Structures are given as structure tokens and as C-alpha cells.
N, C-alpha and C positions, 0 to 999 in steps of 0.2 A: 437618781441613785436608787430609790426604793422600788421603781419600777424594773430597772436593770436587774437587781437582785431576785425579783420574783419571776424574771423571764431568762433562766441561765441558757448558755449555749450547750445544746445536747450533742450536736454532731457537725463537725466540719467535712465538707464535700468539696473535693477538687472539680472544677469546671474547666472543660476543654471544648475548643473550636475546632469542628472537623469540617474541612474544605473541599473533600473529594466530591460531593454533590452539591456544591453551593450554587453552581450554575445549572444544575439539572432537576432539583428537587421541588415537586409542585403538592400542594396540599388540595385534595379533593374533598369537597362537603356534598355528602350524598342527603337525599331527602331523608326525614325520619321514618324509621320502620320499627316494627316490634323488636324488643330487647331480645327475643329468642332466635332472632334471624340476623345475620350480618351478610354484607353485600359478596363476601368472598364464598359464601354457600351458593350463589345463584351464578350459574353458567353465564360467562361472558362470550357471546357469540362473536362479536367483533369490535375492534376499536379503531379510530382514525382521528387525525389532528392535522389541524392547518398552523404550522409553526410560526409564520409570520405574526398571525392574530391571536396565537396561543389559544385556539378554539379546539375543543376535545368534544367527541361525540362516542358514546358507549352504547352498545346494543346488547341487552340482557334478556335472557329467556323468562317467560311467565309460567309459572307452575299451573298448568291447565287441570292437574288431576286434584288440586286443593280443592275442598269442599266449600270455599268461599268464592270459587270461581265460577261465573254465570257463562256456560258454555252458549247458550242461544244468544246472548249478547255479543260474545266474541265471534260468532258465526256471521252476525248481522253486520259488524264492524268490517270484519273481512269481506264480505260482499259489496258493501257500499264502497270500500276502497279499490278492490281489484275486479268487480264485476263477477261474471260467469266464467269467463276465459281464465285459464291459468297457463303463464308462461315464464320464461325467465325474468320479466320485468315485474313480475308480481310482488307485491309487499310481502303478503302472507300465503306462501306456497302451499300451505297445509289448509287453506281454507279456513283457518281460525286464528284469531288474534292470539298468537302464542309468543310474542316478543314486544318489547318495549325500548324505545330510544331515548337516551339522557343526554342532553346538550348543556355546555358549560358556558358560564359567563363570569368575567372577573368581579370580586367583589370590592378589590381595593388596588390602586395602581401602585402604591408605595408599600412594599412588603419588607422593608429594612428593619422594622422593629418586631418581625416574627421569625421563629426558628422552630425547629423540630427537635426534641430532647429525647435521648436515650440514656437511661440510668442503668449502670452496669458495674458490679464489683465495687461499690463506694465512689463511682466517679460518674459525673455527669456530662454527657456529651453533646454539643449543640451544633446543629447543620443550618445556615440561614436557609430561609426559603427563598426560592425564584418565584414564585407565583401562587395566588390562591385562587382556585376554581370552584364555583358553585354548580353542581349538576342537577338540573331541573328536568322533569318529563318534557320531551318533545311532542307536539300534536301536529305534526306535519302530514301525518296521514289523515287527518280530517281535511286539510287542504285539497289533498289528493282526491278524497272523496267528493267534496263540493265540485271539483273541476270535472269529474266523471259524470256528476249529475247535470251540469250545465251543458256537458258535451250532448248528453242524450237528449235533453229539451230542445237543444238547437237543431239536432237531427230530426226530430220529431216535426218541429215548425217548419222546417225546410221542406219536409216530405208534404205536408198539407198544402203549403202555399203553391208547391209546383204543379200540383192537380188542378187547383182553382184559377190560378193566374195566368194569363196568356204570356207569350214570350215578350220581354221588354223590347222598346225600339232602342236602336243606336243612338247614344248621345254624344255630343261633343265635349271634350273634356281640354283643359287647359295645363299646360306643362310649364312649371317654373323652377328655376335654378336658383339655389340658395347662394347668399352673398359669401365671399371669403370671411372666414372668421377672423375678428381682431384678436390682438395679445389680450386686451382687457376682458373680451367675452370668453376666450379660452380659459384664462385664470378663474373666473367664475364658474365656469362649466366645471373646471378641476376640482374646485373647492365645494362644489354642491353636495347635498346628501346623497342625492340619486347616483351621482359618479363615484361616490366612495362606497356606496352599497355595491355598486356594480363591480368595482376593484376588488372587493372583499368576496364576492361571489365567485370571481374568476380564479382565485387562489385555488391550486388543486389540493385534494385531500391526500394525506399520506397514512397508508395503512399500518397500524401497530399490531404488535403480537402481546397479547395480555397473559401474564404469568400470574398464577394464584398465589396465595400468601404461603402455601406450604410447597411451592415449586423450588427446585434447586437452585434456578436462577434468581429467584427472590432472595434466597438465603444468601447466595452470593453478593448480591447487591447490597443487602442489609448490613454487611459487614464494613460497607464504606461509610456507614453512619458513625461509626467509631473513628476516633481522631487517631492517625497513624503516628506511632512513635510519641506516646503521650509524654515521655520525659524530655523530648528534644526542645531545644530553646527556640529553634525556627517555626514551631507550630503554635506560638502564641502572639497574638497582637500586641501584647503589652511591651514587647523589647522593640523599641524605636530608638534611632539615632538622635541626637539632640537637634539637628536641623528639622527632622521629620516630625518630632514632638512639638517644636517651636511652631511649625507650619500647621499642625493639628489645632494648637490652643489660639493661634492668630492667623487664620487663613487670609489671603490677599482679598482686598475688597474689588467689587466689579469695575470700579472705575480704573483700577490699577491695572487690571486685565486688559481693559480696552486701550490703555495708553501704549502697550507693548506693541512694537513694530510687526507687521503681519509679514512672514515669510512667503516667497513665491510657492505656488502650487505644487512644482516638481521639486522643491526642496524639503527634506525631512530632517529635523534636527536628532541628535543622538539620544536625547531624552524621550522624543517621541519614538525612535526606532526600538528601544528597549521595551516598549509597552506591547510590542508585536510578539506573535510567536517565533521561536527559534528558525524554524524554515523560511519565514518571511524576512527576519533580519538578514540571514545569509543571502537569500535570493536578491534582495535591495542593494546590498553592498557589492556583490559581485556585478550586478547590472550596472552599477555606477563607476565601479573602479576597473572592471573588466579582467585585470591582471592582478593577482596578489598572493604573497606567500603565505602559507598557513599559521606562522607565527604573526604576522601582522593582523591577520584575520582575528584570532584569538584575543589579541590586545584590544581590538575594536569591539569585540563581543563582551568583554569583561572577564574579570578572574573567576567569578562564581560560575560560568558556563561550562560544562562537561566537555571536554575534549572529543570524547568518542561520539557523542551526539552530533557535534559540529562535523566530525569526519564522514558519518553517515548523511547527514545533510548536504555538505559541499559536493558530494559525488552526484546529488540529482541535479545540481545546476551548473556544475563546471566539469572541466577535465584537467588531468595533470600534464604539463608540459615544462620539461626540465626542472621538475621538483617543485614548480609553481602552479596554481591554479588559475586556469583561464575560463571565463564564463562561457557556457555553451552557445552554440549560435542559434538556436530556436528561441533562446531567451531574449536575444536582442533583436531577432527578426521574426515576430509572431507569424502565424499562418496566413492571414488575410493581409499583410503588409508588402510593401514594394519600395524599390529604391526611389529615392528622392532625386537621382541623377539621371537614370536611365529608364526608370520604370519597370526593371525586371521582377519579378515574383520573389517572395521571401525564400523559396524553395531552391532557386538557384544562387541566391546571396548565402544561405546556410551552407549549400554544397562548397561554393568557393572559399568560405571561411573555413571550413572543415578542411580543404585541401592545404591552406596557409598553416593552420596549426598543426597538421600532420607533418608538413616540412619542416616545422622548427622542433618537432620531437626527433628529426632525423639531424639536424645541423643548427647552430646559432645563427646562421646566415640564409637569407632568401633573396632572389633576384627578382625584381618587380616584372622585368620582361617576361621570366619564365612562368610566373603565375597568370599574367594576363593571356600567354599564349595557350595555356592549359584550360583556364577557366572561360576564356572568350568573354570576359566582363571589360566594361570600358575603364578607362584610366581612372577617373573619379573614383568609382567603386572599389577598384583594387587598392587605391590609396586609401581609402577608408578602412579596409579590411586590415591594412598593414599597420595604420597607425594605432589600432586597437591593441597591438601586442609587440609593437616593435619600433625602434628608432633607425633614422637613415643616417649612413656613415658614408662620407664621400669617397668615389672610387671604390666602395666595397660592396655595398648593397644595402640591404635592411638587417639590423641585429637585433635578437630578441630583447625585449626592454629590461628584464630582470636577469640577475646573475643566477647561475645554476644552484639550485638549493639541494647540496648532498645530505645535509643533516636530516631533512625531512625524508629522503629516500632511504637513509640507513635506518631511521627510527621506525618507518612504517612499510616493511618490505612487502607485506600481504597487500596494502592499497596500492603500492606501485604495480604489482603482479596483476591485480585485477584491472587497473587502468590499461596495462600493456595490453590484456586480452581485448579490452574494448577498442583500443586504437587498431589491433589486428583486424577487427571487424570493419572498422571504419576504412582501414587501408584497401581491403577487399572491394568495398562498395566503390569507393574512388577509382580503383584500377579498372573497374567494369565501365564506370560511367565516362571516364576521360579516356581510356584506352591507355593506361599508363604501362611502361615497362619498368619491372621491378629493378630497383637500384641494387647491382651486385658489388659496386666498388667499395672497398673497406673503408669505414668512416675513420677520420682523424680524431685524435683527442680533442677536447674543447679547447684547451689551451694553445693547440697549433690550428685552429680552424682558420683558413684563408680565404681569399675571395672565391666566389663560385665559378667553377670550370664546365663549360658546355662540353659534353661528351657524344660523338657522334654514335650512329646506329651500328656501324661495323665495329668500332672499339668495344661497345657493350657486348656484342656477340663475341668477340675474342676473349673478352674477360670471363663472360659466362661459361664457355668452353673450358678455360683453363681451371677456372673454380670447379666446375663439376668432375672434372677429371681428379682433382685433389680430394673432393669430398668423397669419390668413389672408392678410392684408395684407403682413406681413413674408416669408411663404413665397413669395407670388407674385413679390416683387421679387428674393428670392435665386434663385428658379428662373429668371427673366429675365436675370439677371446671369451665372449659370452658362452658359445657352444661348448668350449673346453669346461667353463664353470659348471654349466649345467648338468655335464656329463661325469662330473668329479664325484668324489666320495659324499658331499653334502647331501642329506636327505631331508624333505620337508615332511614329516609325519602328520601334520594337520591338513594336507591337500588331498582331497578324495579322489581317488583312482578308480575309474570304471574299465571293465573288460570290454574291448571293442569286438565285435564279431568279425569272422573272416572275410575278406574280399575275394573277388574272382581271380585275382592276381597271385593268390596263394600266400597271403602275407603270414608272418609267424604267429602262432596261436599265443604266444607270450606278450605281444605288443599290447601295450596300455597307452591311454591317452588321458590328460587331465579332464574332468568333468567340466563342461562349460555351463550347463545350465544350474547346477548346484552353486550357492555362494561359497566363497573360498575363505578358510581362516588363514589368517595372516600371521600368526605366531610361529616362528621357526623352531625347530627342534633342539636347539642348543648352539653350540659354537661352531657350527659349520661354516663352510666357505661362503654360503649365501646369507649370514646373518645380517640382519639390517638392510636387505636389500627388497625387502618386500614391503608395499604399504597398501593395504586394503586390496590384497589379492592382486595387484600390479606391481611389476619390477620398479624399482625406484629409478633405475638408470635408463628405462625402456625408451624415453623421449630421445635419448641421444643414439639409440643403437639403430632404430630403423626396422628391427627385427619384427616378424609376425609373432601373433599370440594367439594359439589355438586356431591357427588358419587364417586369422582376420588381422589386417594392417592395423596398428594401434592409432585410434582416432585422435589421441591427446598430442601426439608428435608429428603427425603427419603434415606435410608443407602445403597439401592441397587445399585449395580455397574452401572446398566442402567441409573439410574437416575444422577449418578455423571458423567457419560460421556455424557450425553445429556447436562448437566449444563456447562460442560466445553466447548463443541462445541458453545453453544449459547454465553456464555462469550466471546469466542475468535472472534466468528463472529460479534459482535456489537462493540467490541473494534477496528475493521478494518472498519465497516461501521455503523456509528451512528444511521442512519434511514433505516428500511427495513419494506416492507408490509409482511403480512403473506404468500402471493403467492411467493414472491421473497425468503422468509426464508425458504420455504418448498422446492424449488428449489436447494438453496445452500445445505440443508440438504440432497436432493437425491444424489447431487454430491459428498458430504462427504460419504455417503453411498457405493457409487460406488468405492470410493478409499480404502474401508476397506477390510480385507481378508474375505473369506467366513466363515460363522459361527460366525461372531462378534456379541456381546451381542445386539447391536442396532437394529439388524434383527429380533429382537423378536417382534417388532411392536410398533411404536409410533403413538399414536392419535394426531389429531390436537389440542384437548383440552389440553393434556399433554404437547405439544409444546408451546401452549400460556401460560399455567401456570408457564412453566419453564421460559419462558422469563420474565414474571412478577416478578418471585421470584429472577430474576438476577439483578434486579435494573432498568430495563426497564419501561416505561410507554406507554400506548395506547394513541395515538393523534386522537381525534375525528375530523377528517378533513371534512369540511362541503362540499361533492361533490355536484356538481349541478345536478338537477333532469334529466337531459337527460344524464348523463354520463353512459357511457358503462363497467365501471369497474365492475368486479365480486366481491361478498362478500369478498373474501379473499383478492382482491386488495385493498379494502376500509378499511380493517384494517391494520392501521399503527402503527408500535411500534418505539420507540426510546430511545437509552441510554440516562438516566437522568444525570448521573454524571459519568465521565470518570477519573477525578483526575488531569485534567490540568486546565490551566487559563481559557480556553474558555467555561467552563461548564455553567456560568452565561449568556454569550452570546448566547449560543444554547438554553437553557432555555427560554430566551426571545423570540427567533425566533420560538421555538416550539409553545409558547403560542399564538403568532401571527397567525401561521396556524391552530390552533384549531378554530379560528373564521373566517378564510379567506382560499379559495381554492387556490388562486393564488395573488401574492402581487408584487408590483413595488420595485425595488431597492431602490429608494429615501425614500419609507415609512418604509423599513426595518432598513435604516440607522438612521433616524430620531427616530424610537422607541427604537433601541439599545443605541443611545446616551442619550436619555431621561431616560431610565432605569438604565444605568450605571453611569449616572452622569457625564460623560466626553466624549469627542468628539474622537471616534474610528478612527483609521487609516485606509486607503482603504486596506492594507493587512491582518488587522483583521478581516474585514468584509468580504473579500474575502475568508479568511480561514473557516469562520463560514458557508458561503454560500456553500463551496467547501464540507464541511462535510455533510450537511443536505439537500441541495437543487440543482434543475437543471434549467437552463434558456431555456426558449422556448418561441420565438415570442416576446422577450422583456419582458416577465413577468418571476417570479421565482415561482416554485412549490416544494413541498417536493418531495424527491426521490421516485420514483414508482408511484407517483399520477397523472402525467401529461398524457393526453390521446391525443395523435397527431392526 
């Protein structure tokens, strides 16, 4: 009691556990240097790592102008290592030892008791260390100098002996073949020190980019040493359920673990499944179940999983069919696999399965004979494809295995639209591969679906002719109605008008045309007849009219396979990269063309205007970034397009960010965060802000720019 009274509590400090860098944080221990010099002051020429061995090499410059540096000794070392010749393989290109290499070694294998601490504003933030590496000088250049010396001595001895000795007589040699290596000998060889050293030497080096202490990237990463959301209960390890707490107090003994039955290698329990990343969980579930409603998938993943993240993950491994998700064909049939029945390659099986899935997007019933006739697969392969997603009905055919999920379709129209575009692209490929005739008969409602009926070629032609005549009349009426609206009293004051020069036919001097090259403002001038009919510079109903726009056919609504293929490419590209300049989009499109087979429909010629119209029709918007007057960006680099809505929870944040960049060329992070907090009405976490910035922006010199607009 007396000791406690003499040692009172001066201050209580809250301790937090930060996990953002728990699997990435390493402690480097450098050799002792004078206190006046830190390793951050020394230029780091290069850095590389072997991830599997956790081995790091740093190359640092030596201050050759320091009075303590012996220049003659440095020149001698460089001469011994590289010799008199200087080429790209020389260790010291300046003929002077001007750099030194440090190689790492692990000090301890158990780092669970070590952590890095950061004290800030009365709080202590701890981050567990993933590894501790000791950096020591590497003298491999001495080995290289010794090898050079031995080579020179051998060359000299060979030259002397060739002059004195006569040519040796031909000698008989005996050739022996080694015995086949037994399994025990192979295991001993694999476990030998020489073999392990060889395997470690074969692991390739991965080059690293070194960031100094005062670098903006270092300052950004240093924020992850702070616990995100210090007041949250989920960030503390002290909150455990009763069963978890009991397991920590009394872990199972090794004997009990051995008594548990071992599951087959192809079986994964739900407990093991939930330890995997979310993308792997979705892929494993879909690969095993093959067809699943979204609600069932969410129930398997657990209530704590974000539905938006699941939506983004499911679209990478599955396709939407009648409101349900069906696993993609390339997941079931990898590239180098083949059919166990007929031996046909995986590419043919994937194409046939895509045809079956596409048929189920058109109807609930499929006839096996029709599938076999189109895909040219054997009966066993066709049966396997159908059993993945359908059940057989006597005298009717094969019916899709799950009922139509209308609730999902109503709840997620953006996902349904995106999947419809993907199916349009797949349909175009199937029509080309299988020489299919487009189905022009109107579909019956799901409740009235009957047995499949075979339609002859003449009947298809007659139906197509009658349908085309009806569509022609409707399109003529719609075109006339739109022309009357455009010629009406409504005026769009925000559309820029340019004066056209006189033509040789003597056109009227007052004739004007909408300027094509300038971005269009979509805000109508008031309660005119065209109010709410423009979206991002395109008429909202243009996809129904079939009218031309500035002399170009509207690519978003054209029924040609070229337009559908281009629309599918644009949609898929902007789903991966939310912001693109026209220059970057053209580069990606050229790469896409290079990957297509010769004679593909997209080689027919795509103009810049058609590409831009397709981008706008796909739900993107042009961001009018105010480039500085002295900017060297080309016109294509100054045209910036962004996906306005992708269907996830970050759409609102991205839209606020894009509005900021429509008025600013570059912005500081604190301004972006304050504007996001103000517009969203809540304080966003650092991870949410980082996600939005990663989707749309790049950092350069402490400032943030939209992707593709920074000029270094």
C-alpha cells in the first residue's frame, strides 16, 4: 500500500490496435551510423525483394565527396571488380565504388510479440509487425573480383601451355548412363541443403520503388498506422462472443483435433469457406451450386457481408438468367481442360454452354435436339450442359431449374441492364459462330410458355417481312413527331450554335447547325417542350426513334451488330476504369482490336464521333475539366468522360468528386474530404475516401488530379 501511494497514476492513455498494415508492416534494422546522419538522407538507388523468402536488398549511394572517403581505394575496388572495360554489366559504371548494397536476414521467426507504436493526441496506436529484417552490408562484389582474378590467371596459364605443349593424342572415353532415381533418393535430394539453396536462388527478384520519409506517398501510408474509427467497437480485440472467449481460455488439445474426421479434399466446410476472401467465397459457391438466386447467396455468405460488394463480385463469375445467377462457362471449363465424354476442348464446351444459357434468357424451355443440332456436341455433353441449369419434363423438354426472380429484377434494374448488354454481345458472337437466324417471333409470357415449336425458314422470312413493315410505319410516325417537337417554340439556350459557311449549292446564310466538337450543356432553358428530354447531350428517347444526330446514326440504339459490339466494349471498359480521357479510350480500343480475329466486324471502321456518342449513350458524362492555359494536353486528352452510375454505394461520392473537378483542375485532399462530408451529410472514413480517389484520381506532388489529366 505504501508503494502504491508513492507511485500515483499520472496519466491514462487509450491504446488502440490498428490492423490496416498488420500483414504488410516490416521493421528494418540498419547498421549503426553517426547520429548526425539518417538513412533517409542517403539516396536509395534501387530496392528489390523476394516475397516468398522475405529477402530484401537495398542499394545506397556512397558520398564520394566526403573527406573521409578514400578515392584511390574506391578506384582500386572498381578496377578489381569490373576490370578495364566498362559496359552495361559493370557493377560500378563510374569506375569508382560509389554505392553499397545491404542484404536482409530474419532476426526472429516469431514476431507476434512485437508491434510498432504511434503516439498521437493522447492515444497510443499499435500495429503488429509482420516481420523484422536486419540489413547488413553485402560483399558480393568481392566474390566478383575473385572470379575475375581467377579467369585472368586461367587465361594466362592456358596461353603459356599452348605454346610449349604439343597437341594431345585422341583418347578413348567411356559413356555411362545414370540409373533411374528412386523415390527415396529423390526425397533426400529435395531435402538437401544444396537443393534448397538452388530453389531460393531461382526465385526471381521483384523491383521496388523506394519512397523517402518526406514523400507524399509515405505520408499517405503513414496514416494507416492510426486505428481507423477509434471509437468503434469492431476495432478492439477485447470484444468477443462467449464461445470465442471460452475457446481462447481453453483451446482444444492436439489429440482432440486428430480425432476429428478428415473431410475429402474437394469438400470445404462453411467455417473454412468464410476464412477466404469474399471473391473466392462467391466463386467456390457458384462453381459448386451452378445456379443460385441472389437472396440464397446472401444467406450463405452471412448477414455481415455487404450486398453491394457481393453484387460486384457475382458479376465476375456468373451471368444473370431469369433473375437468377448462373456460373460462367469458363469457370466450369478452364482453358486447358476437355470433355470427359468426347474429348472436345474447353473452348467448344464453353461456347455450347453459353448457347444454352442464352436460350434460357429467351424462354423457360429448351429442346435438347435443337441444342445438339446447333452446337454439334455429342448427346452426353449436351445432357451435362442442360443438367447444370435445367430439369427435364416429359413431352415438353428441359425447363429452367429455378423460378423467375422478379423481385431481384425490380430491385436492381442497373444490374439487369448491364447483364442485358453483356448478353447482347454474347448473342452477336453466337450468331456469327453458329450462323443463327435472329428470332423475330414475339415471346409469350412466362406463364403461357408451351412446348417448343420448330419454325421453318420460309415462315421466318414471312414473319420478318411483316414485322419490318410494321416497324417502318411506327418509325416514320416517331420521326415526324420528333421533327415537329424540334421545330417548335422550345429553345435550348445552353446548346452552343456555330455559323456554317456557304456551300456551293447556295444554302441560306442564316442556316445554323449544332456544334459537334464542343461538349454540350444539358440544362434546358425552362419549361419548354423539350424539358427533361436531354441527358448528357443526348435525347433521352433517341434510342427509340432511329433518327440521326448531327449527321451520324445513334450508336447506342442502332440494331447493327457493330453498334452492339462497340456498346459492350465501352460498358465493360468503364466498369473497370471509371474515368477515361478520349485519348486513353482510343488506346484501349486499339488494344481490343488487336486481340480480335481478322475480319471481325469492328474492323469496319469506328469514327471518333461514333465512339464518343456510344460513351454518352452508355450512361457516361463528359467532365469539363478546366485545364490551365499553358497545358500541353492534346484535344483528345482534354476530353474526359466518367461513368456516372455504376450501381454501387460509392456512386454519390464519385458524383460529388466529379463535380469538384468540373470547376478545379487539381485539388487538395482535405478540400475533397470536407466537400464529401458536406454533401453526404456524414463523416466518411478514410477507407471510403481512399476508394473514391482510387477509382477516379491520381496523386502527383501532393495534389489530386482526375485520371489522365495530370501533366508531369
